[in-house]
Biotite code that builds the C-alpha atoms (Angstrom):
import biotite.structure as struc

atoms = struc.array([
    struc.Atom([38.003, -79.903, -52.466], chain_id="A", res_id=1, res_name="MET", atom_name="CA", element="C"),
    struc.Atom([40.066, -78.343, -49.739], chain_id="A", res_id=2, res_name="ASN", atom_name="CA", element="C"),
    struc.Atom([39.250, -78.473, -46.473], chain_id="A", res_id=3, res_name="ARG", atom_name="CA", element="C"),
    struc.Atom([37.531, -75.075, -45.935], chain_id="A", res_id=4, res_name="GLU", atom_name="CA", element="C"),
    struc.Atom([35.216, -76.455, -48.679], chain_id="A", res_id=5, res_name="GLU", atom_name="CA", element="C"),
    struc.Atom([34.608, -79.748, -47.110], chain_id="A", res_id=6, res_name="THR", atom_name="CA", element="C"),
    struc.Atom([33.504, -78.129, -43.936], chain_id="A", res_id=7, res_name="ALA", atom_name="CA", element="C"),
    struc.Atom([30.950, -75.550, -45.380], chain_id="A", res_id=8, res_name="LEU", atom_name="CA", element="C"),
    struc.Atom([29.525, -78.460, -47.415], chain_id="A", res_id=9, res_name="SER", atom_name="CA", element="C"),
    struc.Atom([28.842, -80.824, -44.551], chain_id="A", res_id=10, res_name="GLU", atom_name="CA", element="C"),
    struc.Atom([26.824, -78.312, -42.350], chain_id="A", res_id=11, res_name="THR", atom_name="CA", element="C"),
    struc.Atom([24.140, -77.031, -44.944], chain_id="A", res_id=12, res_name="PRO", atom_name="CA", element="C"),
    struc.Atom([21.406, -77.102, -42.105], chain_id="A", res_id=13, res_name="LEU", atom_name="CA", element="C"),
    struc.Atom([23.539, -75.264, -39.779], chain_id="A", res_id=14, res_name="GLY", atom_name="CA", element="C"),
    struc.Atom([24.198, -72.521, -42.338], chain_id="A", res_id=15, res_name="ASP", atom_name="CA", element="C"),
    struc.Atom([20.812, -72.326, -43.084], chain_id="A", res_id=16, res_name="GLU", atom_name="CA", element="C"),
    struc.Atom([19.885, -71.790, -39.425], chain_id="A", res_id=17, res_name="LEU", atom_name="CA", element="C"),
    struc.Atom([22.348, -68.910, -38.897], chain_id="A", res_id=18, res_name="GLU", atom_name="CA", element="C"),
    struc.Atom([20.879, -67.185, -42.178], chain_id="A", res_id=19, res_name="LYS", atom_name="CA", element="C"),
    struc.Atom([17.295, -67.087, -40.443], chain_id="A", res_id=20, res_name="HIS", atom_name="CA", element="C"),
    struc.Atom([18.157, -66.678, -36.764], chain_id="A", res_id=21, res_name="ILE", atom_name="CA", element="C"),
    struc.Atom([18.342, -63.319, -35.854], chain_id="A", res_id=22, res_name="ARG", atom_name="CA", element="C"),
    struc.Atom([20.586, -63.258, -32.448], chain_id="A", res_id=23, res_name="LYS", atom_name="CA", element="C"),
    struc.Atom([22.605, -66.222, -32.250], chain_id="A", res_id=24, res_name="LEU", atom_name="CA", element="C"),
    struc.Atom([24.932, -65.935, -29.253], chain_id="A", res_id=25, res_name="ILE", atom_name="CA", element="C"),
    struc.Atom([26.509, -69.284, -29.215], chain_id="A", res_id=26, res_name="ASN", atom_name="CA", element="C"),
    struc.Atom([27.854, -71.823, -32.004], chain_id="A", res_id=27, res_name="PRO", atom_name="CA", element="C"),
    struc.Atom([25.241, -74.214, -32.907], chain_id="A", res_id=28, res_name="LEU", atom_name="CA", element="C"),
    struc.Atom([25.446, -78.143, -32.365], chain_id="A", res_id=29, res_name="LYS", atom_name="CA", element="C"),
    struc.Atom([26.814, -80.433, -35.056], chain_id="A", res_id=30, res_name="ASP", atom_name="CA", element="C"),
    struc.Atom([24.696, -81.558, -37.715], chain_id="A", res_id=31, res_name="GLU", atom_name="CA", element="C"),
    struc.Atom([23.557, -84.594, -36.460], chain_id="A", res_id=32, res_name="ASP", atom_name="CA", element="C"),
    struc.Atom([22.457, -83.216, -33.145], chain_id="A", res_id=33, res_name="GLU", atom_name="CA", element="C"),
    struc.Atom([20.767, -80.388, -34.788], chain_id="A", res_id=34, res_name="LEU", atom_name="CA", element="C"),
    struc.Atom([18.641, -82.597, -37.153], chain_id="A", res_id=35, res_name="LYS", atom_name="CA", element="C"),
    struc.Atom([17.620, -84.492, -33.724], chain_id="A", res_id=36, res_name="LYS", atom_name="CA", element="C"),
    struc.Atom([16.582, -81.463, -32.294], chain_id="A", res_id=37, res_name="VAL", atom_name="CA", element="C"),
    struc.Atom([14.832, -79.874, -35.137], chain_id="A", res_id=38, res_name="LEU", atom_name="CA", element="C"),
    struc.Atom([12.950, -83.260, -35.972], chain_id="A", res_id=39, res_name="LYS", atom_name="CA", element="C"),
    struc.Atom([11.353, -83.309, -32.535], chain_id="A", res_id=40, res_name="VAL", atom_name="CA", element="C"),
    struc.Atom([10.653, -79.532, -32.590], chain_id="A", res_id=41, res_name="LYS", atom_name="CA", element="C"),
    struc.Atom([9.218, -78.875, -35.870], chain_id="A", res_id=42, res_name="LEU", atom_name="CA", element="C"),
    struc.Atom([6.348, -80.402, -37.721], chain_id="A", res_id=43, res_name="THR", atom_name="CA", element="C"),
    struc.Atom([7.480, -82.725, -40.693], chain_id="A", res_id=44, res_name="LYS", atom_name="CA", element="C"),
    struc.Atom([6.585, -80.398, -43.437], chain_id="A", res_id=45, res_name="LYS", atom_name="CA", element="C"),
    struc.Atom([8.584, -77.362, -41.682], chain_id="A", res_id=46, res_name="GLU", atom_name="CA", element="C"),
    struc.Atom([11.628, -79.867, -41.303], chain_id="A", res_id=47, res_name="PHE", atom_name="CA", element="C"),
    struc.Atom([11.241, -80.601, -44.792], chain_id="A", res_id=48, res_name="LYS", atom_name="CA", element="C"),
    struc.Atom([11.154, -76.869, -46.083], chain_id="A", res_id=49, res_name="VAL", atom_name="CA", element="C"),
    struc.Atom([14.031, -76.274, -43.853], chain_id="A", res_id=50, res_name="LEU", atom_name="CA", element="C"),
    struc.Atom([16.109, -79.359, -45.425], chain_id="A", res_id=51, res_name="ASN", atom_name="CA", element="C"),
    struc.Atom([15.034, -77.968, -49.200], chain_id="A", res_id=52, res_name="ASN", atom_name="CA", element="C"),
    struc.Atom([16.258, -74.717, -48.392], chain_id="A", res_id=53, res_name="TRP", atom_name="CA", element="C"),
    struc.Atom([19.647, -75.879, -46.820], chain_id="A", res_id=54, res_name="ALA", atom_name="CA", element="C"),
    struc.Atom([20.248, -78.226, -49.819], chain_id="A", res_id=55, res_name="ASN", atom_name="CA", element="C"),
    struc.Atom([19.371, -75.396, -52.181], chain_id="A", res_id=56, res_name="ASN", atom_name="CA", element="C"),
    struc.Atom([16.761, -77.376, -54.090], chain_id="A", res_id=57, res_name="GLU", atom_name="CA", element="C"),
    struc.Atom([14.125, -75.805, -56.023], chain_id="A", res_id=58, res_name="PRO", atom_name="CA", element="C"),
    struc.Atom([10.654, -75.600, -54.516], chain_id="A", res_id=59, res_name="ILE", atom_name="CA", element="C"),
    struc.Atom([8.138, -76.946, -57.160], chain_id="A", res_id=60, res_name="GLU", atom_name="CA", element="C"),
    struc.Atom([8.665, -80.459, -56.374], chain_id="A", res_id=61, res_name="PRO", atom_name="CA", element="C"),
    struc.Atom([8.526, -80.051, -52.543], chain_id="A", res_id=62, res_name="LEU", atom_name="CA", element="C"),
    struc.Atom([5.126, -78.247, -52.915], chain_id="A", res_id=63, res_name="LEU", atom_name="CA", element="C"),
    struc.Atom([3.799, -81.178, -55.023], chain_id="A", res_id=64, res_name="GLY", atom_name="CA", element="C"),
    struc.Atom([5.174, -83.828, -52.691], chain_id="A", res_id=65, res_name="LYS", atom_name="CA", element="C"),
    struc.Atom([3.710, -81.820, -49.875], chain_id="A", res_id=66, res_name="LEU", atom_name="CA", element="C"),
    struc.Atom([0.279, -80.933, -51.315], chain_id="A", res_id=67, res_name="GLY", atom_name="CA", element="C"),
    struc.Atom([1.023, -77.106, -50.643], chain_id="A", res_id=68, res_name="LEU", atom_name="CA", element="C"),
    struc.Atom([0.226, -73.975, -52.734], chain_id="A", res_id=69, res_name="ASP", atom_name="CA", element="C"),
    struc.Atom([2.390, -70.811, -53.069], chain_id="A", res_id=70, res_name="GLU", atom_name="CA", element="C"),
    struc.Atom([0.229, -69.214, -50.196], chain_id="A", res_id=71, res_name="LYS", atom_name="CA", element="C"),
    struc.Atom([0.158, -72.046, -47.944], chain_id="A", res_id=72, res_name="ARG", atom_name="CA", element="C"),
    struc.Atom([4.234, -72.372, -48.499], chain_id="A", res_id=73, res_name="TYR", atom_name="CA", element="C"),
    struc.Atom([4.651, -68.648, -47.686], chain_id="A", res_id=74, res_name="GLY", atom_name="CA", element="C"),
    struc.Atom([2.748, -69.097, -44.288], chain_id="A", res_id=75, res_name="ASP", atom_name="CA", element="C"),
    struc.Atom([4.391, -72.030, -43.385], chain_id="A", res_id=76, res_name="LEU", atom_name="CA", element="C"),
    struc.Atom([7.812, -70.271, -44.360], chain_id="A", res_id=77, res_name="SER", atom_name="CA", element="C"),
    struc.Atom([7.107, -67.566, -42.103], chain_id="A", res_id=78, res_name="LEU", atom_name="CA", element="C"),
    struc.Atom([5.724, -69.661, -39.559], chain_id="A", res_id=79, res_name="LYS", atom_name="CA", element="C"),
    struc.Atom([8.868, -71.702, -39.464], chain_id="A", res_id=80, res_name="LEU", atom_name="CA", element="C"),
    struc.Atom([11.317, -68.468, -39.049], chain_id="A", res_id=81, res_name="ILE", atom_name="CA", element="C"),
    struc.Atom([9.377, -67.227, -36.097], chain_id="A", res_id=82, res_name="LYS", atom_name="CA", element="C"),
    struc.Atom([9.742, -70.839, -34.563], chain_id="A", res_id=83, res_name="LYS", atom_name="CA", element="C"),
    struc.Atom([13.221, -70.863, -35.270], chain_id="A", res_id=84, res_name="LEU", atom_name="CA", element="C"),
    struc.Atom([13.766, -67.421, -33.497], chain_id="A", res_id=85, res_name="ASN", atom_name="CA", element="C"),
    struc.Atom([12.083, -68.455, -30.191], chain_id="A", res_id=86, res_name="GLN", atom_name="CA", element="C"),
    struc.Atom([14.201, -68.670, -27.131], chain_id="A", res_id=87, res_name="GLU", atom_name="CA", element="C"),
    struc.Atom([13.466, -71.789, -26.074], chain_id="A", res_id=88, res_name="LYS", atom_name="CA", element="C"),
    struc.Atom([14.343, -73.527, -29.656], chain_id="A", res_id=89, res_name="LEU", atom_name="CA", element="C"),
    struc.Atom([17.462, -71.668, -29.935], chain_id="A", res_id=90, res_name="LYS", atom_name="CA", element="C"),
    struc.Atom([19.008, -72.459, -26.358], chain_id="A", res_id=91, res_name="GLN", atom_name="CA", element="C"),
    struc.Atom([18.180, -76.447, -27.628], chain_id="A", res_id=92, res_name="GLU", atom_name="CA", element="C"),
    struc.Atom([20.254, -75.801, -30.867], chain_id="A", res_id=93, res_name="ILE", atom_name="CA", element="C"),
    struc.Atom([23.164, -74.220, -29.912], chain_id="A", res_id=94, res_name="MET", atom_name="CA", element="C"),
    struc.Atom([26.043, -75.461, -27.699], chain_id="A", res_id=95, res_name="ILE", atom_name="CA", element="C"),
])
């Protein structure tokens, strides 16, 4: 694994956030700081869903563990993306 691949694999959460945030003005904080901020600002279920997306894991086991059906998962995903795009949260996760 070269340096570029190592750098990419170390920031799955940051990469996932960049996919869902519409206007990202400044770079994101490092992975550990992102986790700290997101654990406080997101619900446990939202944080687990975001982590699941970041690690490219299948959603079926997560749905069973969290007790969600497909409709509730869809609602939670939309709510999570809206929350990630709020200015107040964006300012906390950017440098």
